[in-house]
C-alpha positions, -999 to +999 in steps of 0.1 A: -152+117-134-157+088-110-160+098-073-158+074-044-154+073-007-121+057+004-106+045+036-070+041+045-058+009+060-036+030+083-066+035+106-061-002+116-023-002+110-029-029+084-037-053+112-052-085+097-075-090+127-091-056+119-096-061+081-134-065+084-136-030+099-124-016+066-154-031+048-181-024+075-195+008+060-213+002+027-206+038+017-169+031+015-161+017-019-123+021-020-095+010+004-059+023+003-036+000+022+000-012+024+027-024+047+011-058+053+028-079+079+030-109+056+021-124+023-006-144+041-022-113+055-022-096+021-039-127+006-064-126+034-071-089+025-076-098-011-100-126-002-122-102+017-118-076-011-129-100-038-162-107-019-171-070-018-177-044-045-147-023-034-116-011-053-081-008-038-049+012-041-015+003-027+003+027-004+038+013-010+055-007+002+034-039+000+051-054+030+066-040+062+103-036+064+106-031+027+118+001+011+095+030+019+114+062+013+145+051-007+137+059-043+156+092-043+183+085-018+193+059+008+173+060+040+173+022+048+178+006+014+199+014-017+179+033-043+185+006-069+169-020-046+140+004-039+134+009-076+134-029-082+110-034-054+087-006-067+087-019-103+079-054-090+050-040-069+037-020-099+036-051-121+020-072-094-006-046-084-015-040-121-022-078-124-044-076-093-064-046-105-052-020-081-064+015-091-031+032-082+001+029-062+009+057-038+046+064-029+056+087-001+090+105-006+112+115+022+140+139+015+166+141+042+176+176+051+212+181+043+236+202+064+254+230+047+291+229+051 
């Protein structure tokens, strides 16, 4: 089994200005990140990543304001849209060599009638 030390991009809120902080410690060899503010910022992250010996995983969604919790039921987006987005991300991340894609589910508490 391969073990590594990973760091979450949430510690910098996926702020492009702070990307270098994620790569500062040589003991960290994996970054989990998502909710990039733009495609440009994601490409910037990939540029830094490609110059380091570091793997990455996506914490879906790839970009802010996309579906985050809607795969099971509508929170902000229709589930059909959420699944299309997720399937597109899986394909794209696979092409880029992501180790995994993490999805967080939110189940709204339903009131009993």
